[in-house]
VMD Tcl script that builds the backbone (N, CA, C; Angstrom):
set m [mol new atoms 318]
animate dup $m
set s [atomselect $m all]
$s set {name element resname resid chain x y z} {
  {N N MET 1 A 25.733 -22.979 12.170}
  {CA C MET 1 A 26.172 -21.839 11.390}
  {C C MET 1 A 27.318 -21.074 12.056}
  {N N ASP 2 A 27.621 -21.388 13.311}
  {CA C ASP 2 A 28.678 -20.663 14.001}
  {C C ASP 2 A 30.079 -21.087 13.577}
  {N N HIS 3 A 30.200 -22.294 13.040}
  {CA C HIS 3 A 31.491 -22.813 12.588}
  {C C HIS 3 A 31.320 -23.405 11.191}
  {N N ASP 4 A 32.290 -23.151 10.321}
  {CA C ASP 4 A 32.263 -23.727 8.980}
  {C C ASP 4 A 32.843 -25.128 9.055}
  {N N ILE 5 A 31.959 -26.110 9.105}
  {CA C ILE 5 A 32.409 -27.502 9.233}
  {C C ILE 5 A 32.405 -28.217 7.890}
  {N N SER 6 A 32.163 -27.474 6.803}
  {CA C SER 6 A 32.054 -28.100 5.482}
  {C C SER 6 A 33.328 -28.029 4.657}
  {N N SER 7 A 34.381 -27.405 5.153}
  {CA C SER 7 A 35.625 -27.276 4.397}
  {C C SER 7 A 36.384 -28.593 4.392}
  {N N VAL 8 A 36.460 -29.201 3.216}
  {CA C VAL 8 A 37.172 -30.472 3.070}
  {C C VAL 8 A 38.658 -30.250 3.358}
  {N N GLY 9 A 39.221 -31.103 4.182}
  {CA C GLY 9 A 40.640 -31.027 4.504}
  {C C GLY 9 A 40.993 -30.074 5.633}
  {N N THR 10 A 39.988 -29.420 6.216}
  {CA C THR 10 A 40.232 -28.498 7.322}
  {C C THR 10 A 39.685 -29.099 8.609}
  {N N PRO 11 A 40.542 -29.393 9.579}
  {CA C PRO 11 A 40.042 -29.913 10.858}
  {C C PRO 11 A 39.114 -28.876 11.517}
  {N N ILE 12 A 38.120 -29.347 12.213}
  {CA C ILE 12 A 37.145 -28.444 12.845}
  {C C ILE 12 A 37.829 -27.409 13.729}
  {N N VAL 13 A 38.869 -27.791 14.429}
  {CA C VAL 13 A 39.566 -26.862 15.312}
  {C C VAL 13 A 40.127 -25.661 14.534}
  {N N HIS 14 A 40.351 -25.826 13.237}
  {CA C HIS 14 A 40.872 -24.740 12.399}
  {C C HIS 14 A 39.799 -24.126 11.502}
  {N N ALA 15 A 38.570 -24.584 11.612}
  {CA C ALA 15 A 37.483 -24.081 10.771}
  {C C ALA 15 A 37.177 -22.630 11.113}
  {N N THR 16 A 36.653 -21.909 10.138}
  {CA C THR 16 A 36.279 -20.515 10.350}
  {C C THR 16 A 35.136 -20.445 11.356}
  {N N TRP 17 A 35.307 -19.593 12.343}
  {CA C TRP 17 A 34.313 -19.362 13.388}
  {C C TRP 17 A 33.573 -18.073 13.067}
  {N N VAL 18 A 32.332 -17.949 13.507}
  {CA C VAL 18 A 31.496 -16.782 13.232}
  {C C VAL 18 A 32.197 -15.476 13.618}
  {N N GLY 19 A 33.001 -15.486 14.666}
  {CA C GLY 19 A 33.707 -14.281 15.091}
  {C C GLY 19 A 34.903 -13.926 14.222}
  {N N ASP 20 A 35.283 -14.842 13.335}
  {CA C ASP 20 A 36.426 -14.609 12.453}
  {C C ASP 20 A 36.015 -14.195 11.043}
  {N N ARG 21 A 34.736 -13.961 10.823}
  {CA C ARG 21 A 34.265 -13.575 9.493}
  {C C ARG 21 A 33.297 -12.406 9.621}
  {N N ASP 22 A 32.961 -11.804 8.483}
  {CA C ASP 22 A 31.981 -10.721 8.495}
  {C C ASP 22 A 30.627 -11.254 8.945}
  {N N ALA 23 A 29.905 -10.428 9.678}
  {CA C ALA 23 A 28.580 -10.812 10.168}
  {C C ALA 23 A 27.628 -10.997 8.988}
  {N N ARG 24 A 26.707 -11.925 9.154}
  {CA C ARG 24 A 25.668 -12.206 8.165}
  {C C ARG 24 A 24.310 -12.018 8.836}
  {N N GLN 25 A 23.290 -11.820 8.036}
  {CA C GLN 25 A 21.943 -11.656 8.571}
  {C C GLN 25 A 21.540 -12.866 9.419}
  {N N VAL 26 A 21.953 -14.050 9.009}
  {CA C VAL 26 A 21.592 -15.275 9.718}
  {C C VAL 26 A 22.205 -15.347 11.118}
  {N N ASP 27 A 23.209 -14.512 11.395}
  {CA C ASP 27 A 23.841 -14.490 12.719}
  {C C ASP 27 A 23.031 -13.687 13.733}
  {N N THR 28 A 22.179 -12.801 13.270}
  {CA C THR 28 A 21.471 -11.848 14.124}
  {C C THR 28 A 20.420 -12.528 14.995}
  {N N VAL 29 A 20.378 -12.116 16.251}
  {CA C VAL 29 A 19.350 -12.556 17.194}
  {C C VAL 29 A 18.515 -11.332 17.541}
  {N N HIS 30 A 17.202 -11.466 17.464}
  {CA C HIS 30 A 16.288 -10.370 17.816}
  {C C HIS 30 A 15.519 -10.771 19.074}
  {N N ILE 31 A 15.611 -9.918 20.092}
  {CA C ILE 31 A 14.902 -10.176 21.348}
  {C C ILE 31 A 13.967 -9.000 21.598}
  {N N GLY 32 A 12.674 -9.292 21.680}
  {CA C GLY 32 A 11.663 -8.262 21.866}
  {C C GLY 32 A 11.697 -7.644 23.256}
  {N N ARG 33 A 10.849 -6.663 23.452}
  {CA C ARG 33 A 10.742 -5.990 24.745}
  {C C ARG 33 A 10.163 -6.946 25.783}
  {N N ASP 34 A 10.549 -6.724 27.016}
  {CA C ASP 34 A 9.970 -7.421 28.161}
  {C C ASP 34 A 10.073 -8.940 28.021}
  {N N VAL 35 A 11.230 -9.405 27.572}
  {CA C VAL 35 A 11.485 -10.838 27.439}
  {C C VAL 35 A 12.326 -11.291 28.629}
  {N N TRP 36 A 11.974 -12.432 29.193}
  {CA C TRP 36 A 12.742 -13.027 30.278}
  {C C TRP 36 A 13.368 -14.302 29.732}
  {N N ILE 37 A 14.705 -14.371 29.820}
  {CA C ILE 37 A 15.429 -15.552 29.361}
  {C C ILE 37 A 16.101 -16.175 30.578}
  {N N GLY 38 A 15.669 -17.385 30.917}
  {CA C GLY 38 A 16.175 -18.069 32.098}
  {C C GLY 38 A 17.654 -18.404 31.989}
  {N N ALA 39 A 18.278 -18.595 33.142}
  {CA C ALA 39 A 19.715 -18.880 33.235}
  {C C ALA 39 A 20.092 -20.105 32.413}
  {N N GLY 40 A 21.256 -20.019 31.772}
  {CA C GLY 40 A 21.799 -21.145 31.035}
  {C C GLY 40 A 21.148 -21.407 29.696}
  {N N THR 41 A 20.301 -20.507 29.257}
  {CA C THR 41 A 19.641 -20.669 27.969}
  {C C THR 41 A 20.601 -20.347 26.839}
  {N N ILE 42 A 20.489 -21.083 25.748}
  {CA C ILE 42 A 21.269 -20.839 24.541}
  {C C ILE 42 A 20.298 -20.397 23.453}
  {N N VAL 43 A 20.614 -19.268 22.794}
  {CA C VAL 43 A 19.798 -18.759 21.698}
  {C C VAL 43 A 20.671 -18.785 20.446}
  {N N LEU 44 A 20.263 -19.569 19.455}
  {CA C LEU 44 A 21.041 -19.685 18.232}
  {C C LEU 44 A 20.838 -18.479 17.321}
  {N N GLY 45 A 21.803 -18.242 16.452}
  {CA C GLY 45 A 21.733 -17.139 15.505}
  {C C GLY 45 A 20.525 -17.266 14.594}
  {N N GLY 46 A 20.009 -16.116 14.177}
  {CA C GLY 46 A 18.882 -16.079 13.260}
  {C C GLY 46 A 17.528 -16.208 13.917}
  {N N VAL 47 A 17.497 -16.274 15.251}
  {CA C VAL 47 A 16.247 -16.490 15.983}
  {C C VAL 47 A 15.667 -15.165 16.473}
  {N N THR 48 A 14.336 -15.083 16.451}
  {CA C THR 48 A 13.617 -13.955 17.033}
  {C C THR 48 A 12.791 -14.465 18.203}
  {N N ILE 49 A 12.934 -13.794 19.356}
  {CA C ILE 49 A 12.095 -14.085 20.519}
  {C C ILE 49 A 11.147 -12.904 20.653}
  {N N GLY 50 A 9.871 -13.170 20.470}
  {CA C GLY 50 A 8.865 -12.120 20.431}
  {C C GLY 50 A 8.651 -11.417 21.754}
  {N N GLU 51 A 8.140 -10.195 21.652}
  {CA C GLU 51 A 7.858 -9.350 22.812}
  {C C GLU 51 A 7.112 -10.120 23.893}
  {N N GLY 52 A 7.542 -9.892 25.138}
  {CA C GLY 52 A 6.819 -10.413 26.289}
  {C C GLY 52 A 6.960 -11.897 26.544}
  {N N SER 53 A 7.830 -12.561 25.815}
  {CA C SER 53 A 7.974 -14.009 25.990}
  {C C SER 53 A 8.831 -14.358 27.198}
  {N N VAL 54 A 8.650 -15.574 27.679}
  {CA C VAL 54 A 9.422 -16.109 28.795}
  {C C VAL 54 A 10.043 -17.416 28.314}
  {N N ILE 55 A 11.376 -17.511 28.451}
  {CA C ILE 55 A 12.093 -18.714 28.040}
  {C C ILE 55 A 12.622 -19.401 29.301}
  {N N GLY 56 A 12.274 -20.657 29.483}
  {CA C GLY 56 A 12.670 -21.400 30.672}
  {C C GLY 56 A 14.169 -21.628 30.746}
  {N N ALA 57 A 14.698 -21.676 31.950}
  {CA C ALA 57 A 16.127 -21.886 32.183}
  {C C ALA 57 A 16.611 -23.155 31.491}
  {N N GLY 58 A 17.805 -23.068 30.925}
  {CA C GLY 58 A 18.424 -24.218 30.290}
  {C C GLY 58 A 17.875 -24.587 28.929}
  {N N SER 59 A 17.009 -23.755 28.384}
  {CA C SER 59 A 16.434 -24.050 27.074}
  {C C SER 59 A 17.444 -23.783 25.960}
  {N N VAL 60 A 17.205 -24.399 24.810}
  {CA C VAL 60 A 17.994 -24.139 23.616}
  {C C VAL 60 A 17.014 -23.655 22.558}
  {N N VAL 61 A 17.079 -22.352 22.244}
  {CA C VAL 61 A 16.134 -21.738 21.317}
  {C C VAL 61 A 16.713 -21.839 19.914}
  {N N THR 62 A 16.094 -22.685 19.087}
  {CA C THR 62 A 16.578 -22.937 17.731}
  {C C THR 62 A 15.683 -22.324 16.668}
  {N N LYS 63 A 14.459 -21.939 17.051}
  {CA C LYS 63 A 13.486 -21.360 16.108}
  {C C LYS 63 A 12.795 -20.180 16.773}
  {N N ASP 64 A 12.161 -19.349 15.942}
  {CA C ASP 64 A 11.458 -18.168 16.440}
  {C C ASP 64 A 10.407 -18.551 17.477}
  {N N ILE 65 A 10.270 -17.682 18.481}
  {CA C ILE 65 A 9.252 -17.839 19.527}
  {C C ILE 65 A 8.258 -16.688 19.354}
  {N N PRO 66 A 6.975 -16.987 19.195}
  {CA C PRO 66 A 5.978 -15.925 18.997}
  {C C PRO 66 A 5.862 -15.009 20.219}
  {N N PRO 67 A 5.381 -13.779 20.008}
  {CA C PRO 67 A 5.194 -12.855 21.126}
  {C C PRO 67 A 4.309 -13.454 22.223}
  {N N TYR 68 A 4.614 -13.080 23.445}
  {CA C TYR 68 A 3.850 -13.454 24.635}
  {C C TYR 68 A 3.668 -14.968 24.780}
  {N N SER 69 A 4.748 -15.685 24.531}
  {CA C SER 69 A 4.747 -17.142 24.671}
  {C C SER 69 A 5.597 -17.549 25.861}
  {N N ILE 70 A 5.303 -18.713 26.381}
  {CA C ILE 70 A 6.172 -19.374 27.352}
  {C C ILE 70 A 6.755 -20.569 26.612}
  {N N ALA 71 A 8.089 -20.641 26.567}
  {CA C ALA 71 A 8.757 -21.719 25.836}
  {C C ALA 71 A 9.829 -22.340 26.722}
  {N N VAL 72 A 9.964 -23.654 26.627}
  {CA C VAL 72 A 10.942 -24.383 27.431}
  {C C VAL 72 A 11.490 -25.555 26.634}
  {N N GLY 73 A 12.645 -26.044 27.063}
  {CA C GLY 73 A 13.158 -27.297 26.543}
  {C C GLY 73 A 14.303 -27.168 25.563}
  {N N SER 74 A 14.721 -28.336 25.068}
  {CA C SER 74 A 15.812 -28.419 24.109}
  {C C SER 74 A 15.417 -29.414 23.019}
  {N N PRO 75 A 14.980 -28.904 21.890}
  {CA C PRO 75 A 14.854 -27.500 21.528}
  {C C PRO 75 A 13.638 -26.870 22.214}
  {N N ALA 76 A 13.715 -25.555 22.394}
  {CA C ALA 76 A 12.623 -24.838 23.068}
  {C C ALA 76 A 11.341 -24.930 22.248}
  {N N LYS 77 A 10.263 -25.229 22.946}
  {CA C LYS 77 A 8.944 -25.293 22.319}
  {C C LYS 77 A 7.966 -24.471 23.133}
  {N N ARG 78 A 7.041 -23.853 22.440}
  {CA C ARG 78 A 6.005 -23.068 23.102}
  {C C ARG 78 A 5.094 -24.023 23.867}
  {N N VAL 79 A 4.962 -23.766 25.172}
  {CA C VAL 79 A 4.095 -24.611 25.996}
  {C C VAL 79 A 2.812 -23.894 26.385}
  {N N GLY 80 A 2.740 -22.601 26.079}
  {CA C GLY 80 A 1.527 -21.864 26.380}
  {C C GLY 80 A 1.729 -20.379 26.224}
  {N N PRO 81 A 0.635 -19.637 26.385}
  {CA C PRO 81 A 0.710 -18.179 26.316}
  {C C PRO 81 A 1.072 -17.578 27.666}
  {N N ARG 82 A 1.661 -16.395 27.647}
  {CA C ARG 82 A 1.957 -15.693 28.894}
  {C C ARG 82 A 0.672 -15.142 29.500}
  {N N PHE 83 A -0.210 -14.631 28.666}
  {CA C PHE 83 A -1.491 -14.098 29.129}
  {C C PHE 83 A -2.622 -14.937 28.544}
  {N N SER 84 A -3.726 -15.013 29.268}
  {CA C SER 84 A -4.815 -15.900 28.863}
  {C C SER 84 A -5.652 -15.367 27.702}
  {N N ASP 85 A -5.641 -14.049 27.472}
  {CA C ASP 85 A -6.421 -13.554 26.338}
  {C C ASP 85 A -5.740 -12.362 25.655}
  {N N ASP 86 A -6.196 -12.072 24.444}
  {CA C ASP 86 A -5.589 -11.019 23.635}
  {C C ASP 86 A -5.726 -9.632 24.250}
  {N N SER 87 A -6.800 -9.392 24.991}
  {CA C SER 87 A -6.971 -8.066 25.584}
  {C C SER 87 A -5.905 -7.804 26.650}
  {N N ASP 88 A -5.559 -8.817 27.436}
  {CA C ASP 88 A -4.483 -8.660 28.429}
  {C C ASP 88 A -3.149 -8.401 27.732}
  {N N ARG 89 A -2.904 -9.107 26.648}
  {CA C ARG 89 A -1.665 -8.916 25.893}
  {C C ARG 89 A -1.606 -7.509 25.321}
  {N N SER 90 A -2.691 -7.028 24.759}
  {CA C SER 90 A -2.733 -5.673 24.201}
  {C C SER 90 A -2.546 -4.613 25.280}
  {N N GLU 91 A -3.187 -4.819 26.415}
  {CA C GLU 91 A -3.052 -3.873 27.529}
  {C C GLU 91 A -1.610 -3.835 28.028}
  {N N HIS 92 A -0.972 -4.993 28.122}
  {CA C HIS 92 A 0.412 -5.052 28.580}
  {C C HIS 92 A 1.338 -4.346 27.583}
  {N N SER 93 A 1.137 -4.591 26.310}
  {CA C SER 93 A 1.960 -3.960 25.278}
  {C C SER 93 A 1.799 -2.437 25.304}
  {N N ALA 94 A 0.576 -1.970 25.501}
  {CA C ALA 94 A 0.336 -0.529 25.595}
  {C C ALA 94 A 1.041 0.063 26.814}
  {N N ALA 95 A 1.032 -0.667 27.922}
  {CA C ALA 95 A 1.729 -0.195 29.124}
  {C C ALA 95 A 3.240 -0.117 28.874}
  {N N LEU 96 A 3.787 -1.064 28.117}
  {CA C LEU 96 A 5.202 -1.010 27.763}
  {C C LEU 96 A 5.508 0.222 26.912}
  {N N ASP 97 A 4.587 0.557 26.013}
  {CA C ASP 97 A 4.759 1.762 25.185}
  {C C ASP 97 A 4.844 3.010 26.055}
  {N N VAL 98 A 3.965 3.112 27.052}
  {CA C VAL 98 A 3.951 4.260 27.960}
  {C C VAL 98 A 5.279 4.321 28.729}
  {N N LEU 99 A 5.717 3.201 29.265}
  {CA C LEU 99 A 6.988 3.181 30.009}
  {C C LEU 99 A 8.166 3.559 29.117}
  {N N SER 100 A 8.152 3.073 27.899}
  {CA C SER 100 A 9.222 3.375 26.954}
  {C C SER 100 A 9.287 4.880 26.666}
  {N N LYS 101 A 8.141 5.503 26.490}
  {CA C LYS 101 A 8.091 6.947 26.226}
  {C C LYS 101 A 8.597 7.743 27.437}
  {N N LYS 102 A 8.257 7.286 28.652}
  {CA C LYS 102 A 8.740 7.965 29.856}
  {C C LYS 102 A 10.247 7.870 29.958}
  {N N GLU 103 A 10.799 6.686 29.663}
  {CA C GLU 103 A 12.242 6.497 29.734}
  {C C GLU 103 A 12.971 7.330 28.699}
  {N N GLN 104 A 12.400 7.492 27.525}
  {CA C GLN 104 A 13.022 8.280 26.465}
  {C C GLN 104 A 13.025 9.767 26.789}
  {N N SER 105 A 12.068 10.210 27.592}
  {CA C SER 105 A 11.990 11.639 27.922}
  {C C SER 105 A 12.962 12.044 29.023}
  {N N HIS 106 A 13.578 11.074 29.677}
  {CA C HIS 106 A 14.531 11.398 30.759}
  {C C HIS 106 A 15.906 11.513 30.253}
}
mol reanalyze $m
mol bondsrecalc $m
mol representation Tube
mol addrep $m
């Protein structure tokens, strides 16, 4: 979606690039709170990486990653949860809320 490669008679080098046109909803990337994205990772447009997720270095994120997931690879796939149970995930999210409120008050 970053380059218009469907224009008949237009060489790819001259094709419209995402930066040369108005932004579209499909271009937007959403990254949740407390997300770690390893070095060299590529995140494609239209993808959401859920709160608390960890993306392994060199991954290519082509689809949404659920909250509190560990994802790796090309394309990136969820290989497991960040926390072993829902109560730990809820406690961590609540702690992020507290930190966020403290930061907003400064």
